LOKEGU-368021 format. One record per residue (C-alpha): residue in three letters; x, y, z. Coordinates in steps of 0.05 Angstrom, whole numbers. Each point is the difference from the previous one (the first is absolute). Last residue first. Layout:
residues N
+------+--------+--------+--------+
! type !      X !      Y !      Z !
+------+--------+--------+--------+
!  ALA !      X !      Y !      Z !
...
+------+--------+--------+--------+
This chain:
residues 260
+------+--------+--------+--------+
! type !      X !      Y !      Z !
+------+--------+--------+--------+
!  GLU !   -336 !    242 !    122 !
!  PHE !     58 !    -41 !     16 !
!  ASN !     56 !     46 !     27 !
!  VAL !     81 !    -14 !     -9 !
!  SER !     59 !     22 !     47 !
!  VAL !     68 !    -12 !     -9 !
!  LYS !     48 !     25 !     66 !
!  GLY !     76 !      9 !      3 !
!  LEU !     58 !    -19 !    -30 !
!  LYS !     54 !     16 !     42 !
!  GLU !    -41 !     13 !     70 !
!  GLY !    -35 !    -74 !      3 !
!  PHE !    -36 !    -36 !    -60 !
!  ASP !    -78 !     21 !     31 !
!  ALA !    -42 !    -34 !    -59 !
!  SER !    -70 !     37 !      6 !
!  PHE !    -72 !    -26 !    -18 !
!  ARG !    -72 !     39 !      5 !
!  ASP !    -60 !    -49 !    -10 !
!  GLY !    -63 !     35 !    -23 !
!  PRO !    -22 !    -45 !    -55 !
!  LYS !     35 !    -70 !     27 !
!  ALA !     76 !    -22 !      2 !
!  GLU !     28 !    -78 !     20 !
!  ILE !     65 !      8 !     27 !
!  ALA !     64 !    -37 !    -42 !
!  ALA !     53 !    -33 !     50 !
!  SER !     62 !     32 !     12 !
!  LEU !     62 !     28 !    -38 !
!  ALA !    -38 !    -12 !    -65 !
!  GLY !     47 !     -8 !    -63 !
!  SER !     59 !     58 !    -38 !
!  LEU !    -54 !     42 !    -35 !
!  ILE !     41 !     21 !    -65 !
!  VAL !    -11 !     68 !    -30 !
!  GLU !     28 !      6 !    -59 !
!  GLY !     44 !     57 !    -28 !
!  ALA !     66 !    -29 !    -28 !
!  ASP !    -26 !    -83 !    -19 !
!  LEU !    -14 !    -62 !     35 !
!  SER !      9 !    -56 !    -54 !
!  GLY !    -43 !    -41 !    -49 !
!  LYS !     21 !    -58 !    -47 !
!  PHE !    -49 !    -45 !     46 !
!  GLY !     63 !    -45 !     28 !
!  TYR !     40 !     66 !      7 !
!  LEU !    -65 !     27 !     40 !
!  LYS !     13 !    -50 !     59 !
!  ASN !     73 !     30 !     14 !
!  ALA !    -23 !     67 !      3 !
!  LEU !    -59 !    -26 !     44 !
!  TRP !     52 !    -42 !     43 !
!  ALA !     47 !     62 !      5 !
!  VAL !    -60 !     51 !     22 !
!  CYS !    -25 !    -53 !     56 !
!  ASN !     72 !     -2 !     22 !
!  ALA !      3 !     70 !      9 !
!  PRO !    -58 !     -4 !     49 !
!  ASN !     49 !    -34 !     43 !
!  GLY !    -12 !    -68 !     39 !
!  LEU !    -48 !    -35 !    -53 !
!  VAL !    -52 !     55 !     16 !
!  ALA !     -2 !     -5 !     80 !
!  GLU !     63 !     39 !      7 !
!  GLY !    -28 !     62 !    -16 !
!  THR !    -36 !     -4 !     57 !
!  GLY !    -76 !    -13 !     22 !
!  GLN !    -48 !     30 !     45 !
!  ASN !    -86 !    -13 !      6 !
!  MET !    -59 !     27 !      5 !
!  PHE !      0 !     69 !     50 !
!  GLU !    -63 !     26 !      1 !
!  GLY !    -12 !     79 !    -27 !
!  ASN !    -43 !    -23 !    -53 !
!  LYS !     45 !    -48 !    -28 !
!  TYR !     70 !     -6 !     33 !
!  LEU !     67 !    -32 !    -36 !
!  SER !     70 !     12 !     37 !
!  MET !     62 !    -13 !    -39 !
!  ARG !     65 !     -5 !     18 !
!  ILE !     69 !     -9 !    -45 !
!  SER !     46 !    -34 !     37 !
!  PRO !     14 !    -45 !    -72 !
!  LEU !      0 !     66 !    -40 !
!  ASP !     53 !     35 !     35 !
!  ILE !     -8 !     81 !    -24 !
!  ASP !     48 !     57 !    -19 !
!  SER !     40 !    -40 !    -54 !
!  LEU !    -60 !    -18 !    -26 !
!  HIS !    -29 !     68 !    -19 !
!  ILE !    -61 !     16 !     39 !
!  LYS !    -61 !     37 !    -47 !
!  ARG !    -50 !     24 !     62 !
!  ASP !    -66 !     14 !    -34 !
!  GLY !    -32 !    -69 !      7 !
!  LEU !    -23 !    -41 !    -71 !
!  ILE !    -75 !    -30 !     -4 !
!  TYR !    -22 !    -61 !    -41 !
!  LEU !    -61 !    -26 !    -27 !
!  GLY !    -19 !    -72 !    -19 !
!  SER !     44 !    -48 !    -17 !
!  SER !    -27 !    -67 !     15 !
!  ALA !     66 !    -37 !    -29 !
!  ASN !    -15 !     26 !    -73 !
!  ASP !    -75 !    -33 !      0 !
!  ALA !     46 !    -70 !    -32 !
!  VAL !     49 !      4 !     54 !
!  THR !    -48 !     -3 !     48 !
!  ASP !    -39 !    -60 !    -34 !
!  PRO !     51 !    -37 !    -11 !
!  LEU !     31 !      5 !     79 !
!  LYS !    -64 !    -32 !     27 !
!  ILE !    -67 !     48 !     11 !
!  LYS !    -63 !     11 !     35 !
!  TRP !     -2 !     69 !     10 !
!  ASP !    -69 !      6 !     18 !
!  MET !    -18 !      1 !    -82 !
!  VAL !     64 !      5 !    -40 !
!  ARG !     11 !     71 !    -30 !
!  SER !     50 !      5 !     65 !
!  ASP !     24 !     70 !     33 !
!  VAL !     62 !     25 !     37 !
!  VAL !      5 !     64 !     15 !
!  GLU !     66 !     19 !      1 !
!  ILE !     35 !     46 !     52 !
!  SER !     70 !     32 !     -3 !
!  ALA !     50 !     28 !     40 !
!  VAL !     54 !     21 !    -43 !
!  VAL !     70 !    -16 !    -36 !
!  TYR !     50 !     34 !    -38 !
!  ASP !     36 !      4 !    -63 !
!  THR !     15 !    -70 !     -3 !
!  ALA !     39 !    -35 !    -49 !
!  GLU !     67 !     -2 !     38 !
!  ILE !    -46 !    -36 !     55 !
!  VAL !    -23 !    -47 !    -54 !
!  ASP !     68 !    -21 !    -17 !
!  ALA !     29 !     -7 !     65 !
!  VAL !    -71 !    -46 !     14 !
!  THR !     23 !    -37 !    -58 !
!  ILE !    -29 !    -10 !    -63 !
!  ASP !     34 !    -58 !    -46 !
!  PRO !    -62 !    -13 !    -46 !
!  GLY !    -13 !     55 !    -12 !
!  HIS !    -11 !     62 !    -24 !
!  LEU !     -6 !     67 !     55 !
!  ASP !     -8 !     65 !    -32 !
!  LYS !     23 !     53 !     36 !
!  LYS !    -36 !     61 !     33 !
!  LEU !    -46 !    -39 !     42 !
!  ILE !    -52 !     17 !     49 !
!  PHE !     -4 !    -60 !     54 !
!  ALA !    -60 !      1 !     46 !
!  VAL !      4 !    -27 !     66 !
!  GLU !    -70 !    -34 !     22 !
!  ALA !    -67 !      3 !     36 !
!  GLU !    -58 !    -47 !    -17 !
!  VAL !    -71 !     20 !     -7 !
!  LYS !    -64 !    -46 !    -28 !
!  PRO !    -50 !     16 !    -44 !
!  GLN !    -60 !    -47 !    -25 !
!  ILE !    -31 !     27 !    -59 !
!  LEU !     42 !     67 !    -19 !
!  ARG !    -19 !     63 !    -38 !
!  LEU !    -58 !      7 !     29 !
!  SER !     28 !      5 !     73 !
!  SER !     23 !     73 !    -25 !
!  VAL !     69 !      9 !     26 !
!  SER !     20 !     56 !     34 !
!  GLY !     65 !     33 !      9 !
!  ASN !     43 !      9 !     55 !
!  ASN !     67 !    -17 !    -39 !
!  GLU !    -25 !     13 !    -76 !
!  ILE !    -33 !    -55 !    -33 !
!  LYS !     27 !    -42 !    -55 !
!  MET !    -31 !    -61 !    -42 !
!  GLY !     -3 !     44 !    -60 !
!  ASP !     68 !      2 !    -12 !
!  LEU !     16 !    -75 !      0 !
!  LEU !     23 !    -50 !     38 !
!  HIS !     13 !    -69 !    -27 !
!  GLY !      2 !    -62 !     43 !
!  TYR !     51 !    -51 !     33 !
!  ASP !      3 !    -77 !     34 !
!  PRO !     40 !    -13 !     60 !
!  GLU !     44 !    -67 !      7 !
!  ASN !    -24 !    -63 !     46 !
!  VAL !    -63 !    -18 !    -19 !
!  GLY !    -58 !    -41 !     40 !
!  LEU !    -53 !     64 !     -8 !
!  VAL !     -4 !      8 !     81 !
!  GLU !     74 !    -13 !      0 !
!  GLN !     21 !     49 !    -37 !
!  MET !    -40 !     54 !     43 !
!  ALA !     35 !    -31 !     64 !
!  LYS !     63 !      5 !    -33 !
!  SER !     -1 !     67 !    -24 !
!  THR !      5 !     38 !    -63 !
!  LEU !    -58 !    -26 !    -32 !
!  GLY !     -7 !     61 !    -43 !
!  ILE !     50 !     41 !    -38 !
!  LYS !    -20 !     66 !    -41 !
!  LYS !     14 !     36 !    -64 !
!  GLY !     -1 !     67 !    -23 !
!  SER !    -25 !     52 !    -42 !
!  VAL !    -27 !    -40 !    -55 !
!  GLU !    -43 !     57 !    -35 !
!  LEU !    -76 !     -3 !    -18 !
!  GLY !    -19 !     19 !    -73 !
!  SER !    -52 !    -57 !    -19 !
!  GLN !     67 !    -37 !    -37 !
!  THR !     30 !      8 !     64 !
!  LYS !    -65 !    -39 !     36 !
!  ARG !     -5 !    -50 !    -51 !
!  ARG !     80 !    -21 !      3 !
!  ILE !    -17 !     -1 !     79 !
!  THR !    -41 !    -51 !     -1 !
!  GLU !     33 !    -43 !    -53 !
!  LEU !     59 !      4 !     49 !
!  GLN !    -46 !    -23 !     55 !
!  ILE !    -28 !    -60 !    -40 !
!  GLN !     69 !    -17 !    -27 !
!  TYR !     20 !      2 !     82 !
!  ALA !    -63 !    -53 !     13 !
!  ASP !     44 !    -44 !    -61 !
!  GLU !     64 !      1 !     39 !
!  VAL !    -29 !     -8 !     63 !
!  ASP !    -41 !    -65 !    -23 !
!  LEU !    -77 !    -17 !    -15 !
!  ASP !    -11 !    -69 !     11 !
!  PRO !    -64 !      1 !     35 !
!  ILE !    -23 !     52 !    -51 !
!  GLU !    -73 !     11 !     17 !
!  SER !      3 !     12 !     68 !
!  THR !     72 !     19 !    -15 !
!  PRO !    -12 !     59 !    -32 !
!  ALA !    -40 !     26 !     64 !
!  THR !    -73 !     13 !     -3 !
!  ILE !    -15 !     78 !    -12 !
!  GLY !    -21 !     69 !     41 !
!  ILE !    -46 !     52 !    -25 !
!  GLY !     31 !     75 !      3 !
!  THR !    -25 !      5 !    -59 !
!  LYS !     67 !     26 !    -32 !
!  GLU !     53 !    -44 !     36 !
!  ALA !    -55 !    -62 !    -17 !
!  ILE !      0 !     21 !    -73 !
!  LEU !     81 !      4 !     -1 !
!  PHE !      4 !    -66 !     35 !
!  ARG !    -38 !    -35 !    -43 !
!  ALA !     23 !     27 !    -61 !
!  SER !     81 !    -28 !     21 !
!  TRP !    -36 !    -62 !     10 !
!  GLU !    -20 !     -2 !    -68 !
!  THR !     66 !      6 !    -28 !
!  LEU !     22 !    -53 !     42 !
!  SER !    -51 !    -49 !    -25 !
!  VAL !      4 !     26 !    -73 !
!  ASN !     74 !    -26 !     -3 !
!  MET !     57 !     45 !      4 !
+------+--------+--------+--------+
C-alpha cells in the first residue's frame, strides 16, 4: 500500500476521533478508483482491530437504483461492522460519537454458516442464515457535508456509523423477504416507507452479492456475523433529541434508537 492510502486511513480515524469532518479523498486524488478506496477502508479496519475492536459483520450500501443513480454506479458497496458500533434496541446514542448522522432501516441477517464466493446464490444465503431481525443503521460521513463520490464513501467504510438490532428473531422459512413492509418514524411522525423488494428485488440478493464481491478481496461472510442488507427507504437526518422507530410489521416488529 502506498503512503497516500495509508495517510487517508489515518485522516478518517482522526476525523472520527475529533468529530471534525475532512475533505473528500477524490478532491485531492481525482482518479482514486474503487479498488484503492477499499484498500483505504481495509487499512482502517486493520488499525481498529489492532486496537482491540472485533469485526462483528458487514453492511451493504447503495442497494437502491435511486442511490446508485445519484453516485453514478451500477452496483452496491460494502463496509465493516465492529463490535463497538452496536447499540441496544431502544438505546441512546451520544451525539458526540457522530458527525452528521442519518438513519436508515433495513433487514439484518445473522449467519450460522460461512459464505465464501464466488458463486453464492440466494439459496445459499437462505441455508446459511440463522435468522433475520429488524434493524436500524445510523450512517455517518467523516467527509464534510456528505460531499462524496463512490470512492469517498467506500474509503470511509461505506459511511458506517452505528447499528441497532430488533428483538424478534425470525427464520427465513417464516417470512417472505421481498414483501416485508417497513415504516420509518421520527419523533412519532411518519417519514417514509419501503419494502424488501426495494433492495435488489430481495434482501437476500444483497447478501449473495456481498459474499461474491468479497471473494475478490480474499474475504468472506462468516458464521455469527451480522449482515445489514441495505436501506429499504431514504436516509433521514438525525439531530440531538430525536427518536427514530422503524416498524417492520407483525413478524419482525419494531426497532428504535434515541439521540441524546
